[in-house]
C-alpha positions as CSV (number, residue, x, y, z in Angstrom):
1,M,0.0,0.0,0.0
2,L,2.7,2.4,1.0
3,L,4.9,1.7,-2.0
4,G,1.9,1.6,-4.3
5,S,0.8,5.0,-3.3
6,Q,4.3,6.4,-3.9
7,L,4.4,4.8,-7.4
8,R,1.0,6.3,-8.2
9,R,2.1,9.7,-7.0
10,L,5.2,9.6,-9.2
11,R,3.3,8.4,-12.2
12,E,0.7,11.1,-11.9
13,S,3.2,13.8,-11.3
14,R,4.9,12.9,-14.7
15,G,1.5,12.7,-16.5
16,I,2.1,9.1,-17.4
17,T,-1.0,6.9,-18.0
18,R,-1.4,3.5,-16.3
19,E,-1.4,2.0,-19.8
20,A,2.0,3.5,-20.6
21,A,3.4,2.4,-17.3
22,G,2.2,-1.1,-17.9
23,Y,3.7,-1.2,-21.3
24,S,7.1,-0.3,-19.8
25,I,7.1,-3.4,-17.5
26,R,5.5,-5.7,-20.0
27,A,2.2,-5.7,-18.1
28,S,-1.4,-4.5,-18.4
29,E,-3.0,-1.4,-17.2
30,S,-4.8,-3.4,-14.6
31,K,-1.5,-4.8,-13.2
32,I,-0.4,-1.2,-12.6
33,S,-3.7,-0.4,-10.9
34,R,-3.3,-3.5,-8.6
35,M,0.3,-2.5,-7.8
36,E,-0.7,1.0,-6.9
37,L,-3.4,-0.4,-4.6
38,G,-1.0,-2.8,-3.0
39,R,-2.9,-5.8,-4.1
40,V,-0.1,-7.7,-5.8
41,S,3.5,-8.5,-4.8
42,F,6.2,-6.3,-6.2
43,K,9.0,-7.6,-8.5
44,T,12.2,-5.6,-7.9
45,R,12.8,-5.4,-11.7
46,D,9.3,-3.9,-12.3
47,V,9.8,-1.3,-9.6
48,E,13.3,-0.3,-11.0
49,D,11.9,0.0,-14.5
50,L,9.0,2.1,-13.3
51,L,11.3,4.4,-11.4
52,T,13.4,4.8,-14.5
53,L,10.3,5.6,-16.5
54,Y,9.3,8.2,-13.9
55,G,12.7,9.9,-14.0
56,I,13.9,8.9,-10.6
57,T,17.7,8.8,-11.0
58,D,18.9,9.6,-7.4
59,E,20.4,6.4,-6.1
60,A,19.3,6.9,-2.5
61,E,15.7,7.6,-3.5
62,R,15.7,4.5,-5.8
63,A,17.2,2.3,-3.1
64,A,14.6,3.5,-0.5
65,L,11.7,2.6,-2.8
66,V,13.2,-0.7,-4.0
67,G,13.7,-1.5,-0.3
68,L,10.0,-0.9,0.3
69,A,9.3,-3.4,-2.5
70,R,11.3,-6.1,-0.7
71,E,9.7,-5.3,2.6
72,A,6.2,-5.4,1.0
73,N,6.9,-9.0,-0.1
74,V,7.8,-10.2,3.3
75,A,4.7,-11.3,5.3
76,G,4.5,-9.3,8.6
77,W,3.9,-10.9,12.0
78,W,0.2,-9.9,11.7
79,H,-0.4,-12.2,8.8
80,S,-0.7,-15.1,11.2
81,Y,-3.9,-13.4,12.4
82,S,-5.4,-13.1,8.9
83,D,-8.0,-15.7,9.6
84,V,-9.7,-13.4,12.2
85,L,-9.2,-10.1,10.5
86,P,-11.3,-8.3,7.9
87,S,-9.6,-8.3,4.5
88,W,-8.7,-4.6,4.6
89,F,-7.1,-4.5,8.1
90,P,-3.7,-6.2,7.6
91,T,-2.7,-3.3,5.3
92,Y,-3.5,-0.8,8.1
93,V,-1.5,-2.8,10.7
94,G,1.5,-2.8,8.3
95,L,1.2,1.0,7.8
96,E,0.8,1.6,11.5
97,G,3.9,-0.4,12.3
98,A,5.9,1.7,9.8
99,A,4.6,5.1,11.0
100,S,6.7,7.5,13.0
101,L,3.6,9.6,14.0
102,I,0.1,8.4,14.6
103,R,-2.7,11.0,15.0
104,A,-6.3,10.0,15.6
105,Y,-9.7,11.0,16.7
106,E,-12.1,8.4,18.2
107,V,-15.7,8.8,19.3
108,Q,-17.2,5.3,19.6
109,F,-14.6,3.7,21.8
110,V,-11.0,4.1,23.1
111,H,-8.4,3.8,20.3
112,G,-7.1,0.3,19.9
113,L,-3.5,1.2,20.8
114,L,-4.7,2.5,24.2
115,Q,-7.2,-0.3,25.1
116,T,-6.7,-2.7,28.1
117,E,-7.0,-6.4,27.5
118,A,-10.3,-6.6,29.3
119,Y,-11.8,-3.5,27.5
120,A,-10.5,-4.8,24.1
121,H,-12.2,-8.2,24.8
122,A,-15.5,-6.4,25.5
123,V,-15.2,-4.3,22.3
124,V,-14.2,-7.3,20.1
125,S,-16.9,-9.5,21.6
126,R,-19.5,-6.8,20.8
127,G,-18.3,-6.5,17.2
128,M,-17.9,-10.3,16.5
129,K,-21.1,-11.6,18.0
130,D,-21.0,-14.9,16.1
131,A,-17.3,-15.6,16.5
132,S,-15.9,-18.4,18.6
133,T,-14.1,-17.6,21.9
134,A,-10.8,-18.7,20.3
135,D,-11.3,-16.2,17.4
136,I,-12.1,-13.4,19.8
137,D,-9.1,-14.2,21.9
138,R,-6.8,-14.1,18.8
139,R,-8.3,-10.7,17.7
140,V,-7.6,-9.3,21.2
141,A,-4.1,-10.8,21.1
142,L,-3.4,-9.0,17.8
143,R,-4.5,-5.7,19.4
144,L,-2.2,-6.2,22.3
145,E,0.7,-7.1,20.0
146,R,0.1,-3.8,18.1
147,Q,0.5,-1.9,21.4
148,K,4.1,-3.1,21.7
149,Y,4.9,-0.4,19.1
150,L,4.3,2.2,21.9
151,V,7.2,1.0,24.0
152,S,9.6,-0.2,21.3
153,E,13.0,1.3,20.7
154,N,11.7,3.3,17.7
155,A,8.3,4.0,19.2
156,P,6.1,6.4,17.2
157,D,4.7,9.6,18.6
158,V,1.0,9.2,19.2
159,H,-1.4,12.1,19.4
160,I,-5.0,11.0,20.1
161,V,-8.1,13.0,20.8
162,L,-10.9,10.9,22.5
163,D,-14.4,12.2,22.5
164,E,-15.9,12.1,26.0
165,A,-18.6,9.8,24.5
166,A,-15.9,7.1,24.1
167,L,-15.1,7.3,27.8
168,R,-18.7,7.3,29.0
169,R,-20.0,4.5,26.7
170,P,-19.5,1.3,28.8
171,Y,-17.8,-1.7,27.3
172,G,-17.7,-4.5,29.8
173,D,-18.6,-4.1,33.5
174,R,-17.8,-1.3,35.9
175,E,-14.4,-2.8,36.8
176,V,-13.5,-3.0,33.1
177,M,-14.3,0.7,32.6
178,R,-12.4,1.7,35.7
179,G,-9.4,-0.3,34.6
180,Q,-9.5,1.4,31.2
181,L,-9.7,4.9,32.6
182,Q,-6.8,4.2,35.0
183,H,-4.8,2.8,32.1
184,L,-5.4,6.0,30.0
185,I,-4.3,8.2,32.9
186,E,-1.0,6.1,33.3
187,I,-0.2,5.7,29.6
188,S,-0.8,9.4,28.9
189,E,2.2,10.1,31.0
190,R,4.5,8.5,28.5
191,P,6.7,11.0,26.6
192,N,5.7,9.8,23.2
193,I,1.9,9.9,23.9
194,R,-0.3,13.0,23.8
195,L,-3.8,12.2,24.9
196,Q,-6.6,14.8,24.9
197,V,-10.3,14.5,25.7
198,M,-12.9,16.5,23.8
199,P,-15.6,17.2,26.5
200,F,-19.3,17.2,25.9
201,S,-19.3,20.7,27.3
202,F,-17.6,22.1,24.3
203,G,-20.5,21.3,22.0
204,G,-20.2,20.8,18.3
205,H,-16.6,20.4,17.0
206,A,-14.4,19.6,14.0
207,G,-14.8,15.8,14.4
208,E,-18.3,15.8,13.0
209,S,-17.3,13.3,10.2
210,G,-16.5,10.6,12.7
211,A,-13.3,8.7,13.7
212,F,-10.2,8.8,11.6
213,T,-6.4,8.1,11.8
214,I,-3.6,9.9,10.1
215,L,-0.3,8.0,9.6
216,S,3.0,9.8,8.9
217,F,6.3,8.1,8.0
218,P,9.9,8.8,8.7
219,E,10.8,9.0,5.0
220,S,10.2,12.6,4.0
221,D,9.1,11.7,0.5
222,L,6.3,9.4,1.6
223,S,2.9,11.0,1.8
224,D,0.7,10.8,4.9
225,V,-2.1,8.3,4.8
226,V,-5.6,8.9,6.3
227,Y,-7.4,5.7,7.4
228,L,-11.2,5.6,7.5
229,E,-12.8,2.4,8.7
230,Q,-16.3,1.5,7.5
231,L,-18.6,-1.4,8.3
232,T,-17.6,-3.6,5.4
233,S,-14.4,-1.9,4.1
234,A,-11.9,0.8,4.7
235,L,-10.6,3.8,2.8
236,Y,-6.9,4.8,2.6
237,L,-6.5,8.4,1.4
238,D,-3.1,9.8,0.5
239,K,-3.9,12.7,-1.9
240,R,-2.5,15.9,-0.5
241,E,-5.8,17.8,-0.6
242,D,-7.7,14.9,1.2
243,V,-5.0,14.6,3.9
244,A,-5.0,18.3,4.5
245,Q,-8.7,18.3,5.3
246,Y,-8.2,15.7,8.0
247,E,-5.1,17.4,9.3
248,N,-7.1,20.7,9.7
249,A,-9.9,18.9,11.5
250,L,-7.5,17.2,13.9
251,R,-5.6,20.5,14.5
252,E,-8.9,22.1,15.4
253,L,-9.8,19.2,17.7
254,Q,-6.5,19.5,19.5
255,Q,-6.8,23.3,19.8
256,D,-10.4,23.1,21.1
257,S,-9.8,20.2,23.6
258,P,-8.2,20.7,27.0
259,G,-4.5,20.0,26.9
260,P,-2.9,16.7,28.2
261,D,-2.7,17.8,31.8
262,A,-6.3,19.1,31.9
263,S,-7.5,16.0,30.0
264,R,-5.9,13.8,32.7
265,D,-7.8,15.7,35.3
266,L,-11.0,15.0,33.3
267,L,-10.1,11.3,33.2
268,R,-9.5,11.3,37.0
269,G,-12.9,12.9,37.5
270,L,-14.6,10.2,35.4
271,L,-12.7,7.5,37.3
272,Q,-14.1,8.9,40.6
273,L,-17.6,8.9,39.2
274,S,-17.3,5.3,37.8
């Protein structure tokens, strides 16, 4: 997905059609489309030929993109959970793991990276009503595995705005919710995590379109990706004008929400009431 979006950006910036790009690597227009959507594996030779066609001559830039092609062909750890994941989600997990900055707004429930095991189990059980206990446990295990990013050597910066609705909507029993609130208070103290709460008292705000996540990557030439999850699919947006709209919305949410310290106080207040 990440490499595909970069190849598409390069092709479009040069005004080259998918048909012409396909001809250059002895393939069809649909093959280029599938490559750009991240739905096929990448041959190193094809990527190198496309980079040549797109006028990318800088060796460092070529090496970085060819390296992405090799990484894309290696199954990530999350592929062992593919049997309990919707088809669109492994792509997100891969992008999340490559991100250096994760920004998000959540309204329905606490963001997956910040969920406790008990809360995650309640959320997954609600969303997978017909699933077996084993499948639910594996889905929760994946969520906990993703959270290891937050304490890894190259941990990303994480900026999350939680709507107060996500904190007041109960998943699990009283003890589960208390444990979740306490966890948020504690994890928000980590230097790489900035957690804010958008309170009901503010009224209407910039998050009116619903939850979204923005992923940014350490490579300066890789565009940000907006992830929007839907009931039966997901959208990955990387066009600059689309990303800018969501960045503006998140910036407004951050500006209008209490800062991290005041948000922790709000969490403590909710914990006392729970």
